[in-house]
Every structure is written in C-alpha cells, then in structure tokens.
C-alpha positions as CSV (number, residue, x, y, z in Angstrom):
1,M,155.5,19.7,74.4
2,K,158.0,21.5,76.6
3,K,159.2,23.5,73.6
4,L,155.6,24.5,72.9
5,A,155.0,25.4,76.5
6,F,158.1,27.6,76.3
7,L,156.8,29.3,73.1
8,V,153.5,29.9,74.9
9,V,155.4,31.6,77.8
10,I,157.2,33.8,75.2
11,L,153.9,34.7,73.7
12,A,152.6,35.6,77.1
13,T,155.6,37.9,77.7
14,V,155.1,39.6,74.3
15,V,151.4,40.1,74.9
16,M,152.0,41.3,78.5
17,F,154.4,44.1,77.4
18,Y,152.6,45.1,74.2
19,R,151.5,48.7,74.3
20,I,152.0,48.8,78.1
21,N,152.7,52.5,77.7
22,R,149.2,53.1,76.5
23,Y,146.9,50.5,78.3
24,P,145.5,50.6,80.8
25,I,144.4,54.2,80.1
26,S,144.1,55.5,83.6
27,F,145.9,55.1,86.9
28,S,144.0,52.5,89.1
29,I,142.7,53.8,92.4
30,Y,144.9,51.3,94.3
31,E,148.1,51.8,92.4
32,G,148.9,55.0,94.3
33,L,148.8,53.0,97.5
34,S,151.4,50.5,96.1
35,G,153.6,53.2,94.8
36,L,153.5,55.3,98.0
37,T,154.3,52.2,100.2
38,A,157.2,51.2,97.9
39,T,158.5,54.7,98.0
40,K,158.4,54.9,101.7
41,I,160.1,51.5,102.1
42,I,162.9,52.8,99.8
43,E,163.2,55.8,102.1
44,G,163.6,53.5,105.1
45,D,160.2,54.2,106.8
46,R,160.3,51.7,109.6
47,E,156.6,52.2,110.5
48,I,155.6,51.3,107.0
49,I,157.9,48.3,106.8
50,Q,156.5,47.0,110.1
51,R,153.0,47.5,108.9
52,V,153.6,45.4,105.8
53,W,155.1,42.5,107.7
54,E,152.2,42.6,110.2
55,K,149.5,42.4,107.6
56,P,148.1,38.9,108.7
57,I,147.5,40.1,112.3
58,R,146.7,43.8,111.7
59,N,143.2,45.2,111.3
60,Q,143.0,46.5,107.8
61,S,141.2,49.7,107.1
62,G,137.6,49.1,106.1
63,G,137.6,45.8,108.0
64,G,138.9,43.6,105.2
65,A,142.1,42.7,103.4
66,G,140.5,44.0,100.3
67,I,141.5,44.1,96.7
68,G,144.0,46.8,97.5
69,S,146.2,44.6,99.6
70,A,149.1,44.9,97.1
71,D,150.7,47.6,99.3
72,N,150.6,45.2,102.3
73,D,151.7,42.0,100.4
74,I,155.3,41.3,101.2
75,F,155.5,39.0,98.1
76,Y,154.3,41.9,95.9
77,I,155.6,45.1,97.5
78,F,159.2,44.1,98.2
79,P,159.8,42.9,94.6
80,T,158.4,46.2,93.4
81,V,160.8,48.0,95.7
82,L,163.7,45.9,94.3
83,F,162.7,46.9,90.7
84,M,162.6,50.5,91.6
85,E,166.0,50.3,93.3
86,L,167.6,48.2,90.5
87,F,166.4,50.4,87.6
88,G,167.3,53.6,89.5
89,G,164.1,55.6,89.3
90,R,160.6,56.1,90.5
91,D,159.2,58.0,87.6
92,S,157.8,55.2,85.6
93,Y,154.4,53.4,86.0
94,L,156.0,50.4,84.3
95,L,158.3,49.8,87.3
96,L,155.3,50.0,89.5
97,R,153.5,47.4,87.4
98,L,156.4,45.1,86.6
99,T,155.9,42.8,89.5
100,S,152.3,42.1,88.6
101,M,153.2,41.6,85.0
102,I,156.0,39.1,85.8
103,Y,153.6,37.2,88.1
104,G,151.1,37.0,85.3
105,I,153.7,35.5,82.9
106,L,154.9,33.0,85.5
107,S,151.3,31.9,86.1
108,V,151.1,30.8,82.5
109,W,154.1,28.5,83.0
110,V,152.9,27.1,86.4
111,L,149.4,26.4,84.9
112,Y,151.2,24.4,82.2
113,L,153.1,22.4,84.9
114,L,149.9,21.8,86.9
115,G,147.9,20.7,83.8
116,S,150.7,18.4,82.8
117,K,150.9,16.9,86.3
118,L,147.1,16.4,86.7
119,F,146.4,15.3,83.2
120,N,149.0,15.5,80.4
121,R,151.3,18.0,78.7
122,T,148.8,18.7,75.9
123,V,146.2,19.8,78.3
124,G,148.8,21.9,80.1
125,V,149.8,23.6,76.9
126,I,146.2,24.3,75.8
127,A,145.4,25.8,79.3
128,A,148.6,27.9,79.3
129,F,147.8,29.3,75.8
130,L,144.2,30.3,76.9
131,L,145.6,32.0,80.0
132,A,148.4,33.7,78.0
133,T,145.9,35.3,75.6
134,S,143.2,35.9,78.2
135,S,141.6,39.3,78.1
136,W,140.8,39.2,81.8
137,A,144.3,38.0,82.8
138,L,145.7,41.0,80.8
139,V,143.5,43.3,82.7
140,Y,144.5,42.3,86.2
141,S,148.2,41.7,85.4
142,R,149.0,45.0,83.7
143,I,148.3,47.2,86.8
144,S,149.9,47.4,90.2
145,Y,147.6,45.0,91.9
146,D,148.2,41.8,93.8
147,V,145.7,39.7,92.0
148,S,148.3,38.2,89.6
149,A,150.5,37.5,92.7
150,T,147.5,35.8,94.4
151,I,146.7,33.7,91.3
152,L,150.4,32.6,91.0
153,F,150.4,31.8,94.7
154,A,147.3,29.6,94.4
155,L,148.8,27.8,91.3
156,V,152.1,27.1,93.1
157,C,150.2,25.7,96.1
158,F,148.1,23.4,93.9
159,Y,151.1,22.3,91.9
160,L,152.9,21.4,95.1
161,Y,149.9,19.5,96.2
162,A,149.7,17.6,92.9
163,A,153.4,16.9,93.0
164,S,153.4,15.9,96.7
165,D,150.3,13.6,96.4
166,R,152.1,10.3,96.7
167,P,153.2,7.9,99.5
168,N,156.5,8.4,101.3
169,N,156.6,12.1,100.8
170,P,156.1,13.8,104.2
171,I,158.4,16.7,103.4
172,G,156.2,17.7,100.4
173,Y,153.1,17.9,102.6
174,M,154.9,19.7,105.3
175,I,156.1,22.4,102.8
176,L,152.6,22.6,101.4
177,G,151.0,23.2,104.8
178,G,153.5,25.9,105.6
179,L,153.0,27.5,102.2
180,M,149.2,27.6,102.4
181,G,149.5,29.5,105.7
182,L,151.0,32.4,103.8
183,A,147.7,33.0,102.1
184,T,147.1,35.7,104.7
185,Y,149.4,38.1,102.8
186,F,147.4,37.8,99.6
187,Y,144.0,38.9,98.3
188,V,141.5,37.5,100.8
189,P,139.6,35.0,98.5
190,V,142.8,32.9,98.2
191,R,142.2,31.7,101.8
192,I,139.9,29.1,100.2
193,I,143.0,27.1,99.2
194,F,143.5,25.4,102.6
195,P,139.8,24.2,103.0
196,L,139.8,23.1,99.3
197,V,142.9,20.9,99.8
198,V,141.6,19.5,103.1
199,V,138.2,18.6,101.5
200,N,139.8,17.0,98.5
201,M,142.0,14.8,100.8
202,I,139.1,13.8,103.0
203,L,137.1,12.9,99.9
204,R,140.0,10.7,98.7
205,M,140.1,9.0,102.2
206,V,136.4,8.2,101.9
207,M,136.3,7.3,98.2
208,E,139.6,5.6,97.6
209,R,140.6,2.3,99.2
210,G,143.9,2.5,101.0
211,Y,144.3,6.2,100.7
212,F,143.6,6.9,104.4
213,R,146.1,4.3,105.5
214,T,148.9,5.7,103.4
215,H,148.1,9.4,103.8
216,Y,146.5,10.1,107.2
217,Q,149.9,10.9,108.7
218,Y,150.7,13.3,105.9
219,F,147.3,14.9,106.4
220,I,148.1,15.5,110.1
221,L,151.6,16.9,109.2
222,M,150.2,19.3,106.6
223,I,147.7,20.7,109.1
224,A,150.3,21.0,111.8
225,C,152.7,22.9,109.5
226,F,149.8,25.1,108.4
227,I,149.1,26.0,112.0
228,L,152.8,26.5,112.7
229,S,153.0,28.9,109.7
230,L,150.2,31.0,111.1
231,H,151.8,30.9,114.6
232,L,155.1,32.3,113.1
233,Q,153.1,35.2,111.7
234,G,151.7,35.9,115.1
235,G,148.3,34.4,114.4
236,D,146.2,31.2,114.6
237,L,143.3,29.5,112.8
238,S,141.0,32.4,113.7
239,T,143.5,34.7,112.0
240,Y,143.2,32.7,108.8
241,F,139.4,32.3,108.7
242,V,138.2,35.5,110.4
243,K,140.9,38.2,110.5
244,N,140.2,40.8,107.8
245,V,137.6,38.7,106.1
246,P,134.9,41.3,105.3
247,L,131.9,39.4,106.5
248,G,129.8,42.6,106.2
249,F,129.9,42.1,102.5
250,G,128.0,38.9,102.8
251,A,124.8,38.4,100.9
252,W,123.0,37.8,104.2
253,A,124.2,41.2,105.4
254,K,123.1,43.1,102.2
255,S,119.6,41.8,101.8
256,N,116.5,40.9,103.8
257,N,116.0,37.9,101.6
258,M,119.3,36.0,101.5
259,W,118.2,33.4,99.0
260,S,117.0,35.9,96.4
261,Q,120.3,37.8,96.9
262,L,122.3,34.6,96.4
263,W,120.4,33.8,93.2
264,L,120.9,37.3,92.0
265,N,124.6,36.9,92.6
266,V,124.7,33.7,90.7
267,T,122.9,35.1,87.7
268,S,125.0,38.3,87.9
269,A,128.3,36.3,87.9
270,Y,127.1,34.3,85.0
271,R,126.1,37.4,83.0
272,E,129.4,39.2,83.8
273,L,131.7,36.3,83.1
274,F,130.0,34.6,80.1
275,V,127.5,37.0,78.5
276,E,128.7,40.6,78.7
277,W,131.8,40.5,76.4
278,G,133.2,44.0,76.8
279,W,134.2,46.6,79.3
280,G,132.4,45.7,82.5
281,H,133.4,49.1,83.8
282,S,135.2,49.3,87.2
283,I,137.0,52.2,88.8
284,I,139.4,49.6,90.2
285,A,140.6,47.8,87.2
286,E,138.9,49.6,84.3
287,R,137.7,46.3,82.8
288,G,135.7,43.5,84.6
289,G,136.0,39.7,84.2
290,S,134.9,38.1,81.0
291,F,135.4,34.9,78.9
292,D,134.9,34.5,75.2
293,F,132.1,32.2,73.9
294,I,134.6,29.6,72.6
295,T,136.1,29.2,76.0
296,G,132.6,29.1,77.4
297,Y,131.5,26.1,75.3
298,C,134.9,24.4,75.9
299,L,134.4,24.9,79.6
300,L,130.9,23.3,79.4
301,A,132.4,20.3,77.6
302,G,135.3,20.0,80.0
303,F,133.0,20.3,83.0
304,L,130.7,17.6,81.8
305,W,133.6,15.3,81.0
306,S,135.0,15.9,84.6
307,V,131.5,15.1,86.1
308,F,131.4,11.8,84.2
309,N,134.9,11.0,85.6
310,F,134.2,12.3,89.1
311,N,135.5,9.0,90.6
312,K,139.0,10.0,89.4
313,Q,140.7,12.3,91.8
314,Q,142.1,14.8,89.3
315,Y,138.7,15.5,87.8
316,R,137.1,15.7,91.2
317,F,139.7,18.2,92.2
318,V,139.2,20.6,89.3
319,I,135.4,20.6,89.9
320,I,135.8,21.3,93.6
321,W,138.4,24.0,92.7
322,V,136.3,26.0,90.2
323,L,133.1,25.7,92.4
324,A,135.0,26.7,95.6
325,V,136.6,29.8,94.1
326,M,133.3,31.1,92.8
327,L,132.0,31.2,96.3
328,P,133.4,34.7,97.2
329,A,131.5,36.3,94.3
330,I,128.3,34.4,95.1
331,M,128.3,34.7,98.9
332,T,129.2,38.4,99.0
333,T,127.9,41.3,96.9
334,G,128.4,39.4,93.6
335,E,131.2,41.4,92.1
336,A,133.0,39.3,89.5
337,R,136.5,40.3,90.7
338,R,135.9,38.3,93.9
339,A,135.9,35.2,91.6
340,I,139.2,36.1,90.2
341,L,140.7,32.8,91.2
342,A,138.3,31.1,88.8
343,T,140.3,32.2,85.9
344,T,142.9,29.4,85.9
345,P,140.5,26.4,86.6
346,I,138.1,27.7,84.0
347,Y,140.9,27.6,81.4
348,L,142.1,24.2,82.7
349,I,138.7,22.7,82.5
350,A,138.2,24.2,79.0
351,A,141.5,22.6,78.0
352,I,140.2,19.2,79.2
353,G,137.1,19.7,77.1
354,I,139.2,20.5,74.0
355,Y,141.7,17.7,74.4
356,Y,139.3,14.8,75.2
357,L,136.8,15.8,72.5
358,F,139.4,15.7,69.8
359,Y,141.2,12.7,71.4
360,Y,138.2,10.5,70.9
361,L,137.1,12.0,67.6
362,T,140.5,11.1,66.1
363,K,140.8,7.8,67.9
364,R,140.5,5.6,64.7
365,M,142.8,7.7,62.4
366,G,145.9,5.7,62.9
367,R,149.1,7.5,62.0
368,F,147.2,10.6,60.9
369,R,145.8,11.0,64.3
370,E,148.4,13.4,65.9
371,P,148.6,15.9,63.0
372,V,144.8,16.0,62.6
373,M,144.3,16.4,66.3
374,A,146.9,19.2,66.4
375,I,145.0,21.0,63.6
376,L,141.7,20.6,65.3
377,V,143.0,22.0,68.6
378,L,144.6,25.0,66.8
379,V,141.3,25.6,65.0
380,V,139.7,26.1,68.4
381,I,142.3,27.9,70.5
382,L,143.7,30.3,67.9
383,P,140.3,32.0,67.3
384,A,139.8,32.1,71.1
385,G,143.1,33.8,71.5
386,Y,142.4,36.2,68.7
387,L,139.0,37.1,70.2
388,N,140.6,37.8,73.6
389,L,143.4,39.9,72.2
390,K,141.1,41.8,70.0
391,N,138.7,42.4,72.9
392,Y,141.5,43.7,75.1
393,F,143.5,45.8,72.7
394,G,140.7,46.6,70.3
395,L,138.3,48.0,72.9
396,Y,141.2,49.9,74.5
397,E,142.2,51.4,71.1
398,K,138.6,52.6,70.6
399,A,138.4,54.0,74.1
400,Y,141.9,55.6,73.8
401,R,140.7,57.6,70.8
402,D,137.4,58.6,72.4
403,P,137.8,61.8,74.5
404,H,134.4,61.1,76.1
405,N,135.4,57.7,77.4
406,I,135.3,57.8,81.2
407,F,138.8,56.4,81.7
408,V,140.3,58.9,79.2
409,K,138.5,61.6,81.2
410,Y,140.0,60.2,84.5
411,R,143.5,60.1,83.0
412,D,143.3,63.7,81.6
413,Q,141.9,65.1,84.8
414,R,144.7,63.4,86.8
415,V,147.4,64.7,84.5
416,K,146.0,68.2,84.6
417,L,145.7,68.1,88.4
418,V,149.4,67.0,88.8
419,R,150.5,69.6,86.4
420,L,148.7,72.3,88.3
421,M,150.1,71.1,91.6
422,K,153.7,71.5,90.4
423,D,153.3,75.3,90.5
424,S,150.5,76.1,92.9
425,K,148.1,74.7,95.5
426,V,144.9,73.2,94.0
427,Y,141.4,73.1,95.4
428,T,139.6,70.2,93.9
429,D,136.7,67.7,94.3
430,L,138.5,65.0,92.2
431,F,138.6,61.6,94.1
432,R,139.2,57.9,93.7
433,A,139.5,57.2,90.0
434,E,141.0,60.6,89.2
435,L,143.4,60.7,92.2
436,G,144.1,57.0,92.8
437,W,142.8,57.7,96.3
438,P,144.5,60.6,98.1
439,Q,147.6,58.4,98.5
440,G,147.9,58.4,94.7
441,I,148.5,62.1,94.6
442,E,151.0,61.8,97.5
443,Y,152.8,59.2,95.5
444,E,152.9,61.6,92.5
445,A,154.3,64.4,94.8
446,R,157.1,62.1,95.9
447,R,157.7,60.7,92.4
448,L,157.9,64.2,90.8
449,G,159.5,66.0,93.7
450,F,156.9,68.6,94.8
451,K,155.1,69.2,98.1
452,K,152.5,66.7,99.0
453,D,150.2,69.3,100.6
454,R,149.6,71.2,97.4
455,Y,145.9,70.1,97.1
456,E,142.8,70.2,99.2
457,L,140.0,67.7,98.5
458,L,136.7,69.5,99.2
459,P,133.1,69.6,98.0
460,P,132.7,71.9,95.0
461,N,131.2,74.9,96.8
462,L,133.7,74.8,99.6
463,A,136.6,74.4,97.1
464,R,135.4,77.6,95.4
465,E,135.2,79.5,98.7
466,N,138.7,78.4,99.8
467,F,140.1,79.2,96.4
468,N,138.6,82.7,96.4
469,R,140.1,83.4,99.8
470,A,143.5,81.9,99.2
471,P,146.5,83.9,98.1
472,P,148.2,83.2,94.8
473,P,149.6,81.0,93.4
474,C,146.6,78.6,93.6
475,A,144.1,76.9,91.3
476,L,140.5,75.7,91.3
477,Y,140.0,72.5,89.4
478,L,136.7,70.6,89.6
479,S,135.4,67.3,88.1
480,S,132.9,69.3,86.2
481,G,135.8,70.8,84.2
482,E,135.7,74.2,85.9
483,L,139.3,75.6,86.1
484,K,140.5,78.9,87.5
485,V,144.1,79.9,88.3
486,K,145.5,82.8,90.4
487,E,149.0,83.6,89.5
488,I,151.5,85.9,91.3
489,K,151.6,89.2,89.5
490,P,155.1,90.3,88.4
C-alpha cells in the first residue's frame, strides 16, 4: 500500500503542474499581496518583516484575518521568498504559486498517513487519490493563496493527534498543543482545530471507561502548551478565539431573522458543494468549491457507516471533524470557501464508504476477495478522478478559448494595463479582479522594473478628465474597453 500511496503522490504532482502556465486564467486578487510582500522581504523591508511576524496580535485590515492572509502567513510567505531567491528571479507567477502547489501535494501524502492511522492503509490510499484528483483542491492549490497551507496544517495537527493518542506519551500531546497554537498564522477557519480536539477528548473521557484516568494529565499538558504557544506569540486565549475573527460576517449580523439566514446558508452550501458542478464564479479563486456526484454518494455511505459506528472513537472523530469545519460557512454569509477545511474529511469519509461497502460485499469470496475488491474500488474512484480532472481542465479549456469569458477578460485587461504602464502613466477604473488589488499592480511594477506610480485608479468620468489635462505620455484605459493614448510628438 505504501507503494500505491507513493504513486498517488506522483499522480498529484503531475496533475498539480499540468498546464500550470495556462490555468488559472487570471491573476487572483490576493496574489499581488503575496508577491508584493515577498518582494519587499527580499529587499529587506524591516517593517514588512515585522508585520508578518506580528500577524497573530495585529489588527488585520477589514477586521479579519481573511482569505488573503497568505501575505501574512510566515509558513507561506517565507518559503515563497526562499523559492524566489533560490531560482533567481521574480518574473514568474509559477514561483509565486509554488509554495501553495507543494503544500497541496504534501496534503495528499499526509491524508494517506492520517487515513491509515485512523482506519487502514486502503482507506488512506482511496482518500489520497480522491484528494489528488480533486477539482476543488486543484483550484485552491494552483494560486498564491494560503488555503493549501491551512489544509496541510490541519492535517498535520490531526495526524499528530491520532499518532499521540495513546498512554505514556506526554511529549506528543505537548507538541500537539504547541502546534495548534500556531493556527493564528493561517486562514481563520482553521482555529476550529483546538476546540475540535478538546471536544473529541472530552467525549472519549465521558464515553470510554478508563480514558479519563490515563489521559487527563495529557489533556492538561496539551492545553498548557497551547496557551504557552499563544503567549510566545504575544497573545492569549482571546487572541485565538476573538482576534481578527470577523464576527461582523455572522449570519446574525447580516439578517433580521437569524434562523432563516442559517437555513439559507445550509441550503446554499449544499447546492454549491454537491449540486452545482461547474464554475461557481469567484473573483478570488475563479472557481468555487464542488464535489462530483460519485464522491457525494460515497460520502453519504461513509457518513452513515460512521454514524452506525459512533461508539468507536475514530468514526466519532471524523463526524465531528466534517460537521465542525462546515460551521464557518453556515454561521457566516454562507460562502463555500469558508468550508474549505471540509475537503479532506469529505474525501476521508467517502473513502470509508467505498472501502467498507466492498469489504462486506466480497466477504465470502475467499482467495478471490482481494483482486475483486481492488477492481470494484477502481471502478468507483477512477471515474470520480476522471470527472474531477475533466471538470477542472475541461471547463478551463473552454473558458480559455472564449474571449467573452469574464476571467479571460480580466487577464487581457490586466496584461494591457501593465503594457501601457511600461511607457506612460495610465488613468483607469480597473480594480480588484483586473488589478489583483492595487498591490497587484505595485507588485508588477517591481517585478518588471518600472515606476509604481504610473497609474491612477479613478471613476470613469474623473479618469477621462485627468487624462485630458495630463501631459503626454499618458493613456486612458477603462473597464468598458475605452482606450486612448497620448504620445510625445517627435
């Protein structure tokens, strides 16, 4: 099984790098932030370096850690800086995205290890294959974005928990507590890890005879090291549970009827994740979260099997895991990306459904059991992998060839703006998706070596007025497609 797991990781690597020069089509609105921060760190900007290290205790802009926290995540931005330094250039988006891609590949391996530890190696291999070919995992791993880093961090924490969960292992629980305290550097939904582990351990103390007597001291040590980890960052428990957690996004803050809003969020999350199999447009990541129907049915089978075995701690743990990580999507404004941590438990539970269904179907086949079971598993997971890869690359291929596709438009507008900026000042109304935030254009200016003040972001009418008054060379370029250029006459 280890060899199969290794082959799955090789598959994940090939898929991750396949056509990376073409997809995603446009530059994500948060990638400019990552690129600009990495560039400034390379230049030795002490203020930026300090800002990154102080992320857990610093008030983030907008009041929350946000999806765009990659530029503040020491575990993301410093590896990105290293790759830029090692490969001697800042002119490639691949270098900017390489950290995220590597974390995405490593997640496949750690999910295999976790599935093997909790259940068995076959379950681990199946879950790893589903993640390796996941359309959604490809979306969030192929851009400069700390979601893949966040997912890997969660998987490492859960694997360490599973590996430490035995008597006479105080060091394991101490390391686990300290590690979970570092969640403050990652995308904010990952802070559910600590409460999740605590709840699982309390349930075991209540439901399993002798567990309290053998583990209560480890429980205390884990919490103490968790608090110590926060203290070393300059924070405390309030830092973890309140600091930069955007409570203003809560369902109760967005609607007069909280319960109707919560129900709307539940139905929206279900529709986005399991019904709408396609783009799920987003200016942040181009594609939203989605699962193929095969994985959906396998998830249902695995979830039911886990419910029937709720008295066993590993099944109880995966149920708590998947339900807990759905909460940020359900309790806020219902955006699927806030349930991004559900990706791995969904594939793990689907793997449980696949394995145990065929395990009992082939129970009486004697010596033919293993080959028949292997064939049945392949009959399920290979079509699921094919559907996911076709969904990702197939839809991208169609979009890439469609000049009217919104992300092709964003890409072309950005390219044209950067080209104009090389030779003249540009007055424009392009923003967010086209620019990658204003920091995205500043990153381009540093990357390509021209002045960062060669554009003004203005409403269309004001942009036209300033362009008409400005001396050449200058240009007017609006999102409507309007383009005018003043050149210096020879």
